[in-house]
DRENTI-824056 format. One record per atom (N, C-alpha, C): atom name; x, y, z. Coordinates in pm, whole numbers. Layout:
N
 name      x      y      z
   CA      X      Y      Z
...
***
This chain:
90
 name      x      y      z
    N   6638  11646  12338
   CA   6717  11649  12217
    C   6865  11635  12252
    N   6925  11529  12207
   CA   7066  11508  12233
    C   7150  11543  12112
    N   7273  11521  12125
   CA   7366  11544  12016
    C   7345  11435  11912
    N   7312  11473  11789
   CA   7281  11376  11684
    C   7406  11329  11608
    N   7520  11379  11644
   CA   7643  11337  11577
    C   7676  11195  11614
    N   7718  11119  11512
   CA   7761  10982  11539
    C   7901  10985  11599
    N   7932  10893  11688
   CA   8068  10889  11743
    C   8167  10849  11635
    N   8289  10896  11649
   CA   8394  10861  11554
    C   8430  10714  11569
    N   8449  10645  11456
   CA   8493  10505  11466
    C   8634  10500  11527
    N   8662  10402  11612
   CA   8795  10395  11675
    C   8908  10389  11572
    N   8885  10318  11463
   CA   8987  10308  11359
    C   9018  10445  11300
    N   8916  10527  11283
   CA   8934  10660  11225
    C   9023  10747  11313
    N   9015  10730  11446
   CA   9098  10810  11537
    C   9246  10774  11524
    N   9275  10652  11483
   CA   9413  10609  11461
    C   9457  10645  11320
    N   9371  10615  11224
   CA   9404  10635  11084
    C   9424  10781  11048
    N   9338  10868  11098
   CA   9343  11009  11063
    C   9480  11073  11085
    N   9531  11069  11208
   CA   9662  11129  11232
    C   9774  11061  11152
    N   9763  10929  11132
   CA   9866  10858  11055
    C   9867  10905  10910
    N   9750  10926  10852
   CA   9743  10979  10715
    C   9805  11118  10708
    N   9770  11202  10804
   CA   9823  11338  10808
    C   9976  11338  10816
    N  10030  11259  10907
   CA  10175  11254  10927
    C  10244  11201  10802
    N  10191  11094  10744
   CA  10252  11036  10624
    C  10248  11135  10507
    N  10138  11206  10493
   CA  10126  11306  10385
    C  10224  11420  10404
    N  10234  11470  10526
   CA  10326  11581  10555
    C  10471  11539  10539
    N  10502  11413  10573
   CA  10637  11362  10558
    C  10683  11370  10412
    N  10588  11355  10320
   CA  10619  11363  10177
    C  10599  11503  10120
    N  10570  11599  10208
   CA  10546  11738  10167
    C  10436  11749  10062
    N  10331  11669  10079
   CA  10217  11674   9987
    C  10107  11760  10046
    N  10044  11838   9960
   CA   9927  11913  10002
    C   9807  11820   9994
    N   9712  11844  10081
   CA   9591  11762  10085
    C   9524  11756   9948
    N   9512  11871   9884
   CA   9443  11877   9756
    C   9516  11796   9649
    N   9650  11803   9651
   CA   9728  11730   9550
    C   9714  11579   9567
    N   9721  11532   9692
   CA   9705  11388   9717
    C   9564  11343   9679
    N   9466  11418   9721
   CA   9327  11381   9693
    C   9302  11372   9542
    N   9343  11474   9469
   CA   9318  11474   9325
    C   9396  11365   9254
    N   9516  11332   9303
   CA   9594  11225   9240
    C   9527  11089   9258
    N   9444  11077   9362
   CA   9372  10953   9389
    C   9229  10955   9337
    N   9190  11066   9275
   CA   9056  11076   9220
    C   8947  11095   9324
    N   8983  11155   9436
   CA   8883  11178   9541
    C   8867  11327   9564
    N   8757  11363   9624
   CA   8733  11502   9659
    C   8823  11538   9777
    N   8888  11654   9773
   CA   8974  11694   9884
    C   8903  11697  10018
    N   8774  11727  10019
   CA   8701  11730  10147
    C   8690  11589  10207
    N   8689  11487  10122
   CA   8685  11349  10172
    C   8816  11316  10243
    N   8928  11354  10184
   CA   9058  11331  10248
    C   9064  11406  10381
    N   9011  11526  10383
   CA   9008  11604  10507
    C   8929  11529  10615
    N   8817  11470  10578
   CA   8738  11393  10674
    C   8815  11272  10724
    N   8890  11206  10635
   CA   8972  11093  10676
    C   9077  11138  10778
    N   9147  11248  10746
   CA   9255  11295  10833
    C   9205  11344  10968
    N   9084  11391  10973
   CA   9027  11438  11100
    C   8951  11329  11175
    N   8957  11206  11124
   CA   8895  11094  11193
    C   8745  11094  11189
    N   8686  11160  11091
   CA   8541  11167  11082
    C   8484  11060  10991
    N   8566  11006  10903
   CA   8526  10899  10812
    C   8642  10805  10792
    N   8609  10682  10752
   CA   8712  10583  10719
    C   8702  10550  10570
    N   8816  10535  10504
   CA   8812  10499  10362
    C   8773  10352  10345
    N   8728  10321  10225
   CA   8703  10181  10189
    C   8837  10109  10184
    N   8835   9977  10183
   CA   8960   9901  10175
    C   9035   9934  10046
    N   8969   9938   9928
   CA   9044   9974   9807
    C   9108  10114   9817
    N   9038  10209   9878
   CA   9095  10343   9892
    C   9208  10343   9995
    N   9196  10264  10098
   CA   9304  10253  10197
    C   9431  10201  10131
    N   9418  10105  10042
   CA   9533  10052   9968
    C   9595  10162   9882
    N   9511  10238   9812
   CA   9561  10348   9728
    C   9634  10453   9812
    N   9576  10485   9926
   CA   9638  10584  10015
    C   9774  10534  10064
    N   9780  10411  10108
   CA   9907  10355  10157
    C  10012  10357  10046
    N   9974  10316   9926
   CA  10068  10316   9813
    C  10116  10457   9781
    N  10024  10552   9776
   CA  10060  10690   9743
    C  10149  10753   9849
    N  10133  10711   9974
   CA  10209  10769  10084
    C  10334  10687  10121
    N  10357  10580  10045
   CA  10477  10495  10066
    C  10483  10437  10207
    N  10369  10395  10256
   CA  10361  10330  10388
    C  10276  10204  10374
    N  10285  10119  10474
   CA  10200   9999  10474
    C  10065  10032  10537
    N   9968   9950  10507
   CA   9838   9965  10572
    C   9853   9943  10722
    N   9940   9850  10761
   CA   9965   9828  10904
    C  10012   9956  10972
    N  10101  10030  10907
   CA  10148  10156  10965
    C  10034  10255  10980
    N   9949  10265  10877
   CA   9837  10359  10884
    C   9739  10323  10994
    N   9731  10194  11026
   CA   9638  10150  11129
    C   9704  10132  11265
    N   9829  10179  11277
   CA   9895  10180  11406
    C   9955  10048  11449
    N   9984   9959  11355
   CA  10035   9827  11390
    C  10185   9813  11373
    N  10259   9920  11352
   CA  10403   9908  11329
    C  10475   9849  11448
    N  10428   9876  11570
   CA  10494   9821  11688
    C  10480   9669  11693
    N  10363   9618  11659
   CA  10343   9474  11659
    C  10440   9410  11559
    N  10449   9466  11442
   CA  10536   9409  11339
    C  10683   9417  11380
    N  10722   9527  11440
   CA  10861   9544  11480
    C  10898   9452  11595
    N  10804   9422  11683
   CA  10832   9341  11801
    C  10817   9192  11776
    N  10760   9155  11665
   CA  10735   9014  11637
    C  10854   8953  11563
    N  10914   8851  11623
   CA  11027   8784  11558
    C  10978   8674  11465
    N  10864   8615  11497
   CA  10814   8504  11418
    C  10708   8546  11317
    N  10655   8664  11333
   CA  10547   8709  11245
    C  10413   8654  11285
    N  10408   8578  11394
   CA  10281   8521  11439
    C  10210   8619  11531
    N  10082   8598  11543
   CA  10001   8685  11630
    C  10027   8649  11776
    N  10018   8747  11864
   CA  10033   8717  12007
    C   9917   8630  12055
    N   9944   8546  12154
   CA   9838   8459  12207
    C   9783   8512  12337
***
């Protein structure tokens, strides 16, 4: 009998802390943000702890509510800041 827990998705490990930091930067409580988006607070908690990933529509809502880009939530701010042409690295 092994551990039946599924491994955390790699995206969730990046997204979770970014959501937490963005929410705290705005001095929002988890429950207030969750309810304003029509989600259960426990779902937001799972997102912030990297246990689940939101759907794309929910990711957009989260980014808008937290005044950040989806790229920032997914850890891509360095790529955007370092790119002069906006093109992808080869």
